[in-house]
PADRENFI-452227 format. One record per residue: residue number from 1; residue in three letters; z negated, x, y of N, C-alpha, C, CB in turn. Coordinates in nm, 3 decimals. Glycine has a CB too. Layout:
// residues N
<n->NUM, res->ALA, n.zz->Z, n.xx->X, n.yy->Y, ca.zz->Z, ca.xx->X, ca.yy->Y, c.zz->Z, c.xx->X, c.yy->Y, cb.zz->Z, cb.xx->X, cb.yy->Y>
...
This chain:
// residues 68
<n->1, res->MET, n.zz->-2.479, n.xx->12.520, n.yy->6.803, ca.zz->-2.384, ca.xx->12.441, ca.yy->6.854, c.zz->-2.397, c.xx->12.458, c.yy->7.000, cb.zz->-2.394, cb.xx->12.303, cb.yy->6.807>
<n->2, res->ALA, n.zz->-2.255, n.xx->12.479, n.yy->7.083, ca.zz->-2.301, ca.xx->12.505, ca.yy->7.210, c.zz->-2.306, c.xx->12.350, c.yy->7.273, cb.zz->-2.200, cb.xx->12.617, cb.yy->7.291>
<n->3, res->PRO, n.zz->-2.373, n.xx->12.354, n.yy->7.364, ca.zz->-2.409, ca.xx->12.226, ca.yy->7.452, c.zz->-2.281, c.xx->12.139, c.yy->7.509, cb.zz->-2.497, cb.xx->12.278, cb.yy->7.585>
<n->4, res->VAL, n.zz->-2.145, n.xx->12.229, n.yy->7.559, ca.zz->-2.044, ca.xx->12.119, ca.yy->7.590, c.zz->-1.984, c.xx->12.083, c.yy->7.452, cb.zz->-1.925, cb.xx->12.168, cb.yy->7.699>
<n->5, res->ARG, n.zz->-1.984, n.xx->12.104, n.yy->7.294, ca.zz->-1.961, ca.xx->12.065, ca.yy->7.200, c.zz->-2.037, c.xx->11.946, c.yy->7.175, cb.zz->-1.968, cb.xx->12.153, cb.yy->7.126>
<n->6, res->ALA, n.zz->-2.159, n.xx->11.967, n.yy->7.202, ca.zz->-2.231, ca.xx->11.832, ca.yy->7.161, c.zz->-2.232, c.xx->11.722, c.yy->7.274, cb.zz->-2.387, cb.xx->11.864, cb.yy->7.121>
<n->7, res->GLU, n.zz->-2.168, n.xx->11.739, n.yy->7.394, ca.zz->-2.137, ca.xx->11.666, ca.yy->7.483, c.zz->-1.994, c.xx->11.618, c.yy->7.460, cb.zz->-2.162, cb.xx->11.730, cb.yy->7.599>
<n->8, res->ILE, n.zz->-1.906, n.xx->11.683, n.yy->7.410, ca.zz->-1.800, ca.xx->11.623, ca.yy->7.382, c.zz->-1.812, c.xx->11.530, c.yy->7.273, cb.zz->-1.711, cb.xx->11.709, cb.yy->7.364>
<n->9, res->LEU, n.zz->-1.886, n.xx->11.581, n.yy->7.183, ca.zz->-1.901, ca.xx->11.448, ca.yy->7.058, c.zz->-1.958, c.xx->11.329, c.yy->7.110, cb.zz->-2.008, cb.xx->11.482, cb.yy->6.925>
<n->10, res->GLU, n.zz->-2.058, n.xx->11.378, n.yy->7.198, ca.zz->-2.135, ca.xx->11.230, ca.yy->7.223, c.zz->-2.016, c.xx->11.149, c.yy->7.320, cb.zz->-2.315, cb.xx->11.250, cb.yy->7.325>
<n->11, res->ALA, n.zz->-1.943, n.xx->11.214, n.yy->7.393, ca.zz->-1.833, ca.xx->11.155, ca.yy->7.440, c.zz->-1.759, c.xx->11.069, c.yy->7.361, cb.zz->-1.761, cb.xx->11.238, cb.yy->7.480>
<n->12, res->LEU, n.zz->-1.720, n.xx->11.115, n.yy->7.277, ca.zz->-1.619, ca.xx->11.056, ca.yy->7.135, c.zz->-1.686, c.xx->10.963, c.yy->7.089, cb.zz->-1.588, cb.xx->11.156, cb.yy->7.002>
<n->13, res->ARG, n.zz->-1.788, n.xx->10.960, n.yy->7.072, ca.zz->-1.903, ca.xx->10.862, ca.yy->7.005, c.zz->-1.880, c.xx->10.721, c.yy->7.091, cb.zz->-2.085, cb.xx->10.932, cb.yy->7.028>
<n->14, res->LEU, n.zz->-1.881, n.xx->10.754, n.yy->7.221, ca.zz->-1.887, ca.xx->10.609, ca.yy->7.310, c.zz->-1.779, c.xx->10.581, c.yy->7.321, cb.zz->-1.943, cb.xx->10.597, cb.yy->7.445>
<n->15, res->LEU, n.zz->-1.632, n.xx->10.656, n.yy->7.358, ca.zz->-1.504, ca.xx->10.630, ca.yy->7.376, c.zz->-1.435, c.xx->10.596, c.yy->7.287, cb.zz->-1.452, cb.xx->10.707, cb.yy->7.419>
<n->16, res->GLY, n.zz->-1.444, n.xx->10.629, n.yy->7.147, ca.zz->-1.371, ca.xx->10.608, ca.yy->7.041, c.zz->-1.249, c.xx->10.744, c.yy->7.082, cb.zz->-1.317, cb.xx->10.430, cb.yy->7.031>
<n->17, res->PRO, n.zz->-1.149, n.xx->10.700, n.yy->6.989, ca.zz->-1.009, ca.xx->10.741, ca.yy->7.015, c.zz->-0.977, c.xx->10.773, c.yy->7.123, cb.zz->-0.926, cb.xx->10.664, cb.yy->6.990>
<n->18, res->CYS, n.zz->-0.973, n.xx->10.891, n.yy->7.205, ca.zz->-0.900, ca.xx->10.925, ca.yy->7.333, c.zz->-0.878, c.xx->11.066, c.yy->7.346, cb.zz->-0.974, cb.xx->10.879, cb.yy->7.454>
<n->19, res->SER, n.zz->-0.796, n.xx->11.080, n.yy->7.476, ca.zz->-0.740, ca.xx->11.196, ca.yy->7.499, c.zz->-0.829, c.xx->11.310, c.yy->7.578, cb.zz->-0.623, cb.xx->11.163, cb.yy->7.565>
<n->20, res->VAL, n.zz->-0.796, n.xx->11.436, n.yy->7.589, ca.zz->-0.873, ca.xx->11.527, ca.yy->7.641, c.zz->-0.905, c.xx->11.507, c.yy->7.801, cb.zz->-0.808, cb.xx->11.653, cb.yy->7.609>
<n->21, res->ALA, n.zz->-0.780, n.xx->11.458, n.yy->7.871, ca.zz->-0.826, ca.xx->11.393, ca.yy->7.986, c.zz->-0.912, c.xx->11.274, c.yy->8.000, cb.zz->-0.731, cb.xx->11.367, cb.yy->8.043>
<n->22, res->GLU, n.zz->-0.925, n.xx->11.192, n.yy->7.887, ca.zz->-1.061, ca.xx->11.105, ca.yy->7.915, c.zz->-1.172, c.xx->11.188, c.yy->7.904, cb.zz->-1.087, cb.xx->10.984, cb.yy->7.815>
<n->23, res->ILE, n.zz->-1.166, n.xx->11.276, n.yy->7.782, ca.zz->-1.293, ca.xx->11.319, ca.yy->7.753, c.zz->-1.361, c.xx->11.408, c.yy->7.895, cb.zz->-1.278, cb.xx->11.412, cb.yy->7.611>
<n->24, res->ALA, n.zz->-1.246, n.xx->11.456, n.yy->7.970, ca.zz->-1.284, ca.xx->11.551, ca.yy->8.078, c.zz->-1.325, c.xx->11.469, c.yy->8.162, cb.zz->-1.187, cb.xx->11.643, cb.yy->8.135>
<n->25, res->ALA, n.zz->-1.271, n.xx->11.368, n.yy->8.190, ca.zz->-1.310, ca.xx->11.260, ca.yy->8.299, c.zz->-1.443, c.xx->11.231, c.yy->8.287, cb.zz->-1.235, cb.xx->11.127, cb.yy->8.289>
<n->26, res->ALA, n.zz->-1.489, n.xx->11.178, n.yy->8.139, ca.zz->-1.645, ca.xx->11.149, ca.yy->8.140, c.zz->-1.710, c.xx->11.247, c.yy->8.132, cb.zz->-1.697, cb.xx->11.072, cb.yy->8.044>
<n->27, res->LEU, n.zz->-1.678, n.xx->11.391, n.yy->8.093, ca.zz->-1.791, ca.xx->11.468, ca.yy->8.130, c.zz->-1.772, c.xx->11.513, c.yy->8.262, cb.zz->-1.815, cb.xx->11.578, cb.yy->8.043>
<n->28, res->ASP, n.zz->-1.702, n.xx->11.517, n.yy->8.322, ca.zz->-1.687, ca.xx->11.544, ca.yy->8.502, c.zz->-1.669, c.xx->11.708, c.yy->8.471, cb.zz->-1.865, cb.xx->11.493, cb.yy->8.632>
<n->29, res->ARG, n.zz->-1.565, n.xx->11.754, n.yy->8.386, ca.zz->-1.533, ca.xx->11.861, ca.yy->8.358, c.zz->-1.387, c.xx->11.877, c.yy->8.339, cb.zz->-1.603, cb.xx->11.894, cb.yy->8.264>
<n->30, res->PRO, n.zz->-1.313, n.xx->12.015, n.yy->8.385, ca.zz->-1.196, ca.xx->12.035, ca.yy->8.370, c.zz->-1.127, c.xx->12.010, c.yy->8.222, cb.zz->-1.187, cb.xx->12.154, cb.yy->8.416>
<n->31, res->ALA, n.zz->-1.014, n.xx->11.959, n.yy->8.189, ca.zz->-0.971, ca.xx->11.946, ca.yy->8.091, c.zz->-0.942, c.xx->12.068, c.yy->7.998, cb.zz->-0.885, cb.xx->11.879, cb.yy->8.119>
<n->32, res->ASP, n.zz->-0.872, n.xx->12.172, n.yy->8.089, ca.zz->-0.845, ca.xx->12.294, ca.yy->8.014, c.zz->-0.946, c.xx->12.374, c.yy->7.958, cb.zz->-0.782, cb.xx->12.373, cb.yy->8.086>
<n->33, res->SER, n.zz->-1.073, n.xx->12.347, n.yy->8.002, ca.zz->-1.179, ca.xx->12.402, ca.yy->7.966, c.zz->-1.238, c.xx->12.354, c.yy->7.815, cb.zz->-1.267, cb.xx->12.377, cb.yy->8.075>
<n->34, res->LEU, n.zz->-1.170, n.xx->12.218, n.yy->7.785, ca.zz->-1.241, ca.xx->12.185, ca.yy->7.666, c.zz->-1.141, c.xx->12.177, c.yy->7.531, cb.zz->-1.314, cb.xx->12.047, cb.yy->7.693>
<n->35, res->TYR, n.zz->-1.035, n.xx->12.238, n.yy->7.562, ca.zz->-0.929, ca.xx->12.245, ca.yy->7.450, c.zz->-0.971, c.xx->12.357, c.yy->7.321, cb.zz->-0.778, cb.xx->12.296, cb.yy->7.527>
<n->36, res->ARG, n.zz->-1.025, n.xx->12.453, n.yy->7.364, ca.zz->-1.086, ca.xx->12.555, ca.yy->7.270, c.zz->-1.221, c.xx->12.495, c.yy->7.213, cb.zz->-1.115, cb.xx->12.699, cb.yy->7.349>
<n->37, res->HIS, n.zz->-1.317, n.xx->12.449, n.yy->7.267, ca.zz->-1.400, ca.xx->12.375, ca.yy->7.229, c.zz->-1.379, c.xx->12.274, c.yy->7.089, cb.zz->-1.421, cb.xx->12.315, cb.yy->7.342>
<n->38, res->LEU, n.zz->-1.234, n.xx->12.219, n.yy->7.164, ca.zz->-1.215, ca.xx->12.079, ca.yy->7.068, c.zz->-1.150, c.xx->12.151, c.yy->6.919, cb.zz->-1.077, cb.xx->11.941, cb.yy->7.155>
<n->39, res->GLU, n.zz->-1.099, n.xx->12.237, n.yy->6.944, ca.zz->-1.042, ca.xx->12.351, ca.yy->6.830, c.zz->-1.105, c.xx->12.356, c.yy->6.713, cb.zz->-1.051, cb.xx->12.493, cb.yy->6.873>
<n->40, res->VAL, n.zz->-1.248, n.xx->12.401, n.yy->6.776, ca.zz->-1.359, ca.xx->12.478, ca.yy->6.685, c.zz->-1.424, c.xx->12.332, c.yy->6.659, cb.zz->-1.475, cb.xx->12.617, cb.yy->6.772>
<n->41, res->LEU, n.zz->-1.454, n.xx->12.238, n.yy->6.707, ca.zz->-1.496, ca.xx->12.088, ca.yy->6.628, c.zz->-1.386, c.xx->12.079, c.yy->6.514, cb.zz->-1.483, cb.xx->11.930, cb.yy->6.743>
<n->42, res->GLU, n.zz->-1.250, n.xx->12.075, n.yy->6.543, ca.zz->-1.161, ca.xx->12.046, ca.yy->6.442, c.zz->-1.154, c.xx->12.119, c.yy->6.313, cb.zz->-1.050, cb.xx->12.051, cb.yy->6.492>
<n->43, res->SER, n.zz->-1.186, n.xx->12.252, n.yy->6.345, ca.zz->-1.189, ca.xx->12.346, ca.yy->6.263, c.zz->-1.324, c.xx->12.338, c.yy->6.155, cb.zz->-1.181, cb.xx->12.468, cb.yy->6.349>
<n->44, res->VAL, n.zz->-1.401, n.xx->12.302, n.yy->6.189, ca.zz->-1.505, ca.xx->12.269, ca.yy->6.100, c.zz->-1.545, c.xx->12.116, c.yy->6.045, cb.zz->-1.612, cb.xx->12.319, cb.yy->6.165>
<n->45, res->GLY, n.zz->-1.412, n.xx->12.045, n.yy->6.066, ca.zz->-1.402, ca.xx->11.894, ca.yy->6.020, c.zz->-1.486, c.xx->11.767, c.yy->6.072, cb.zz->-1.430, cb.xx->11.896, cb.yy->5.885>
<n->46, res->VAL, n.zz->-1.498, n.xx->11.804, n.yy->6.230, ca.zz->-1.634, ca.xx->11.709, ca.yy->6.292, c.zz->-1.508, c.xx->11.617, c.yy->6.367, cb.zz->-1.788, cb.xx->11.810, cb.yy->6.430>
<n->47, res->VAL, n.zz->-1.408, n.xx->11.655, n.yy->6.418, ca.zz->-1.281, ca.xx->11.613, ca.yy->6.505, c.zz->-1.196, c.xx->11.585, c.yy->6.450, cb.zz->-1.226, cb.xx->11.690, cb.yy->6.585>
<n->48, res->VAL, n.zz->-1.111, n.xx->11.473, n.yy->6.448, ca.zz->-0.951, ca.xx->11.489, ca.yy->6.391, c.zz->-0.849, c.xx->11.430, c.yy->6.495, cb.zz->-0.925, cb.xx->11.398, cb.yy->6.238>
<n->49, res->GLU, n.zz->-0.768, n.xx->11.478, n.yy->6.482, ca.zz->-0.663, ca.xx->11.444, ca.yy->6.567, c.zz->-0.612, c.xx->11.297, c.yy->6.533, cb.zz->-0.551, cb.xx->11.551, cb.yy->6.553>
<n->50, res->THR, n.zz->-0.607, n.xx->11.193, n.yy->6.594, ca.zz->-0.561, ca.xx->11.044, ca.yy->6.545, c.zz->-0.438, c.xx->11.002, c.yy->6.585, cb.zz->-0.649, cb.xx->10.935, cb.yy->6.591>
<n->51, res->GLY, n.zz->-0.341, n.xx->11.061, n.yy->6.639, ca.zz->-0.238, ca.xx->11.044, ca.yy->6.654, c.zz->-0.187, c.xx->11.091, c.yy->6.838, cb.zz->-0.229, cb.xx->10.902, cb.yy->6.596>
<n->52, res->TYR, n.zz->-0.095, n.xx->11.029, n.yy->6.906, ca.zz->-0.055, ca.xx->11.034, ca.yy->7.006, c.zz->0.001, c.xx->10.917, c.yy->7.094, cb.zz->0.009, cb.xx->11.113, cb.yy->6.988>
<n->53, res->ARG, n.zz->-0.021, n.xx->10.929, n.yy->7.232, ca.zz->0.001, ca.xx->10.807, ca.yy->7.299, c.zz->0.104, c.xx->10.827, c.yy->7.420, cb.zz->-0.136, cb.xx->10.753, cb.yy->7.348>
<n->54, res->LYS, n.zz->0.200, n.xx->10.781, n.yy->7.450, ca.zz->0.299, ca.xx->10.819, ca.yy->7.579, c.zz->0.192, c.xx->10.801, c.yy->7.718, cb.zz->0.457, cb.xx->10.692, cb.yy->7.589>
<n->55, res->ALA, n.zz->0.203, n.xx->10.909, n.yy->7.785, ca.zz->0.130, ca.xx->10.931, ca.yy->7.904, c.zz->0.226, c.xx->10.968, c.yy->8.063, cb.zz->0.030, cb.xx->11.058, cb.yy->7.857>
<n->56, res->GLY, n.zz->0.289, n.xx->10.850, n.yy->8.097, ca.zz->0.399, ca.xx->10.926, ca.yy->8.195, c.zz->0.536, c.xx->10.966, c.yy->8.112, cb.zz->0.328, cb.xx->11.077, cb.yy->8.260>
<n->57, res->ARG, n.zz->0.559, n.xx->11.138, n.yy->8.140, ca.zz->0.684, ca.xx->11.166, ca.yy->8.049, c.zz->0.609, c.xx->11.255, c.yy->7.953, cb.zz->0.827, cb.xx->11.243, cb.yy->8.125>
<n->58, res->ASN, n.zz->0.485, n.xx->11.274, n.yy->7.932, ca.zz->0.437, ca.xx->11.345, ca.yy->7.836, c.zz->0.345, c.xx->11.249, c.yy->7.729, cb.zz->0.361, cb.xx->11.459, cb.yy->7.904>
<n->59, res->ALA, n.zz->0.331, n.xx->11.304, n.yy->7.614, ca.zz->0.258, ca.xx->11.236, ca.yy->7.504, c.zz->0.132, c.xx->11.315, c.yy->7.538, cb.zz->0.322, cb.xx->11.249, cb.yy->7.340>
<n->60, res->GLU, n.zz->-0.002, n.xx->11.210, n.yy->7.517, ca.zz->-0.135, ca.xx->11.290, ca.yy->7.510, c.zz->-0.184, c.xx->11.270, c.yy->7.350, cb.zz->-0.260, cb.xx->11.224, cb.yy->7.631>
<n->61, res->ARG, n.zz->-0.262, n.xx->11.376, n.yy->7.296, ca.zz->-0.306, ca.xx->11.356, ca.yy->7.185, c.zz->-0.420, c.xx->11.307, c.yy->7.169, cb.zz->-0.299, cb.xx->11.442, cb.yy->7.130>
<n->62, res->LEU, n.zz->-0.464, n.xx->11.224, n.yy->7.078, ca.zz->-0.585, ca.xx->11.145, ca.yy->7.087, c.zz->-0.663, c.xx->11.227, c.yy->6.940, cb.zz->-0.549, cb.xx->10.947, cb.yy->7.079>
<n->63, res->VAL, n.zz->-0.813, n.xx->11.244, n.yy->7.038, ca.zz->-0.852, ca.xx->11.317, ca.yy->6.907, c.zz->-0.990, c.xx->11.217, c.yy->6.875, cb.zz->-0.891, cb.xx->11.510, cb.yy->6.931>
<n->64, res->HIS, n.zz->-1.075, n.xx->11.198, n.yy->6.764, ca.zz->-1.148, ca.xx->11.112, ca.yy->6.698, c.zz->-1.301, c.xx->11.175, c.yy->6.671, cb.zz->-1.070, cb.xx->11.078, cb.yy->6.572>
<n->65, res->VAL, n.zz->-1.420, n.xx->11.152, n.yy->6.673, ca.zz->-1.514, ca.xx->11.222, ca.yy->6.610, c.zz->-1.514, c.xx->11.141, c.yy->6.453, cb.zz->-1.663, cb.xx->11.221, cb.yy->6.703>
<n->66, res->ILE, n.zz->-1.517, n.xx->11.235, n.yy->6.357, ca.zz->-1.555, ca.xx->11.163, ca.yy->6.222, c.zz->-1.698, c.xx->11.181, c.yy->6.155, cb.zz->-1.457, cb.xx->11.210, cb.yy->6.117>
<n->67, res->ALA, n.zz->-1.759, n.xx->11.286, n.yy->6.219, ca.zz->-1.904, ca.xx->11.287, ca.yy->6.163, c.zz->-2.001, c.xx->11.268, c.yy->6.226, cb.zz->-1.939, cb.xx->11.384, cb.yy->6.114>
<n->68, res->GLU, n.zz->-2.126, n.xx->11.284, n.yy->6.214, ca.zz->-2.217, ca.xx->11.272, ca.yy->6.255, c.zz->-2.281, c.xx->11.404, c.yy->6.318, cb.zz->-2.269, cb.xx->11.211, cb.yy->6.170>
């Protein structure tokens, strides 16, 4: 597993369901660099989308870790 994916999983375990922007802030990385990693984690069933929340004019997708 790529180190950044392990960091994402650890952040999700600590933060609970959150947006990509919140994960990026926790990891001090740009949010756009995390989307591909989250797609991979979702494809293998480790992370799931848990819904959306309104953020200004936009909606933020929320993700959560479901596997250890």
